[in-house]
C-alpha positions as CSV (number, residue, x, y, z in Angstrom):
1,M,144.9,57.2,85.6
2,V,145.7,54.2,87.7
3,V,143.4,52.3,90.1
4,S,145.1,50.2,92.6
5,S,144.2,46.5,92.6
6,Q,147.1,46.2,95.1
7,L,149.4,48.5,97.0
8,R,153.0,47.9,97.8
9,L,154.7,49.9,100.5
10,M,158.2,50.5,99.1
11,D,160.1,52.2,101.9
12,H,160.4,49.3,104.4
13,R,163.3,47.3,102.9
14,K,166.5,45.6,103.7
15,I,169.6,46.5,101.7
16,T,172.6,44.2,101.9
17,D,175.5,43.2,99.7
18,N,175.1,40.2,97.4
19,Q,177.9,37.7,96.8
20,G,179.5,40.0,94.2
21,G,179.5,43.0,96.6
22,D,176.6,44.8,94.8
23,P,173.6,46.1,96.8
24,L,170.7,43.7,97.1
25,V,167.4,45.2,98.0
26,I,164.8,43.0,99.7
27,L,161.3,44.6,100.0
28,R,159.7,44.1,103.4
29,G,156.8,46.6,103.1
30,D,153.2,45.4,103.1
31,K,151.6,44.3,99.8
32,V,147.9,44.8,100.4
33,T,144.6,44.6,98.5
34,P,142.1,47.4,98.6
35,S,138.3,46.9,99.0
36,G,137.1,44.3,96.6
37,L,133.7,46.0,96.5
38,L,135.2,49.4,95.6
39,L,137.4,47.9,92.9
40,D,134.4,46.1,91.5
41,R,132.4,49.3,91.4
42,L,135.2,51.2,89.6
43,R,135.6,48.5,87.1
44,A,131.8,48.6,86.4
45,A,131.9,52.4,86.1
46,E,134.6,52.1,83.5
47,V,132.1,50.4,81.1
48,D,130.4,53.7,80.4
49,W,133.4,55.9,81.0
50,A,134.3,58.1,78.0
51,G,137.3,59.8,79.6
52,V,141.0,58.9,79.7
53,P,142.1,55.3,79.9
54,V,141.9,53.6,83.2
55,H,144.8,51.2,84.2
56,Y,144.4,48.7,87.0
57,G,147.2,47.1,88.9
58,L,149.9,47.2,91.6
59,M,150.5,50.7,92.9
60,L,153.9,51.4,94.4
61,S,153.9,53.8,97.4
62,S,156.9,55.6,98.8
63,S,157.6,58.7,100.8
64,V,160.2,59.7,98.2
65,L,159.3,62.1,95.4
66,I,161.0,60.6,92.3
67,N,162.2,62.7,89.4
68,S,164.9,60.4,88.0
69,V,164.9,57.8,85.3
70,S,167.4,55.6,87.1
71,V,165.5,55.6,90.4
72,R,162.2,55.0,88.6
73,D,163.8,52.1,86.7
74,Q,165.1,50.7,90.0
75,L,161.6,50.6,91.4
76,V,160.4,48.9,88.3
77,A,163.2,46.3,88.7
78,L,162.1,45.7,92.4
79,E,158.4,45.4,91.5
80,P,158.0,44.7,87.7
81,D,154.2,44.4,88.0
82,G,153.9,48.0,89.3
83,R,151.6,50.2,87.2
84,G,152.3,53.5,88.9
85,A,154.0,55.1,91.9
86,E,152.8,57.6,94.4
87,M,153.4,59.1,97.8
88,E,150.1,59.0,99.8
89,G,148.9,55.4,99.5
90,G,150.7,54.2,102.6
91,G,149.0,56.8,104.7
92,V,145.6,55.9,103.2
93,Y,146.1,52.2,103.9
94,A,147.3,52.9,107.5
95,A,144.4,55.1,108.3
96,A,141.8,52.8,106.7
97,A,143.3,49.8,108.5
98,K,143.0,51.5,111.9
99,G,139.4,52.3,111.3
100,R,138.6,49.1,109.4
101,T,137.4,51.3,106.5
102,D,137.1,50.3,102.9
103,W,139.7,52.0,100.7
104,I,141.1,52.2,97.2
105,L,143.5,54.5,95.3
106,V,142.5,56.3,92.1
107,K,145.6,58.2,91.1
108,A,145.9,60.9,88.5
109,I,149.0,60.4,86.2
110,S,150.8,63.7,85.5
111,D,154.2,62.3,84.9
112,W,156.0,58.9,85.0
113,G,158.7,59.8,87.6
114,I,160.6,62.0,85.2
115,R,160.6,65.6,84.0
116,K,158.2,66.7,86.8
117,N,156.5,70.0,86.6
118,D,153.1,71.3,87.7
119,D,151.7,71.9,84.2
120,A,149.8,68.6,83.9
121,H,148.6,68.3,87.5
122,P,145.2,70.1,87.1
123,L,144.1,68.1,84.1
124,A,145.3,64.8,85.6
125,A,143.6,65.5,88.9
126,R,140.4,66.5,87.1
127,N,140.4,63.2,85.2
128,A,140.7,61.1,88.3
129,A,138.1,63.1,90.2
130,E,135.6,62.9,87.3
131,F,136.0,59.1,87.1
132,V,135.2,58.7,90.8
133,V,132.3,61.2,90.6
134,D,131.0,59.4,87.6
135,M,131.1,56.1,89.5
136,I,129.2,57.7,92.4
137,R,126.6,59.4,90.2
138,G,126.0,56.0,88.6
139,G,124.7,54.8,92.0
140,A,127.6,52.5,92.9
141,L,127.8,53.7,96.4
142,D,124.0,54.1,97.2
143,R,123.4,52.7,100.6
144,R,121.0,50.1,99.4
145,T,123.4,48.9,96.7
146,W,126.3,48.9,99.0
147,Q,124.6,47.0,101.8
148,T,123.1,44.4,99.4
149,S,126.5,43.7,97.9
150,A,128.3,43.6,101.3
151,A,125.6,41.4,102.9
152,S,125.6,38.9,100.0
153,G,129.4,38.5,100.0
154,P,131.4,37.5,97.0
155,S,129.4,36.3,94.0
156,E,129.9,32.7,92.9
């Protein structure tokens, strides 16, 4: 699974020709950071996590479902630091920003943008859900813990 330490909105872009006449893509979509507190709590939960590996990093978000090696490779070329791609993060970010709500993405990985089918979806979704539930059961979002951390601000 991948936990977003940043989110890049991939659909807002400029495409022009470079000097050689080849297309040049310039990304213009937001590159945003999720809740530092939620990211911290998920990293802490990983210490005792016995499930599948957790990867942290830049998540690419696009409204396009990708099932193509060449298109996936183009995304990687545009954002080489990307750890995963998905389709819902832009909406999560927009809704959270409107309500000034903490947000983060924990995404199940069932494919890497190629050879898509539904066979791996249930297991991948269960892995991501179990990780989040494990974090919550560990008390990371208890009101007292949450308020204490939020009130004290970043640790020095």
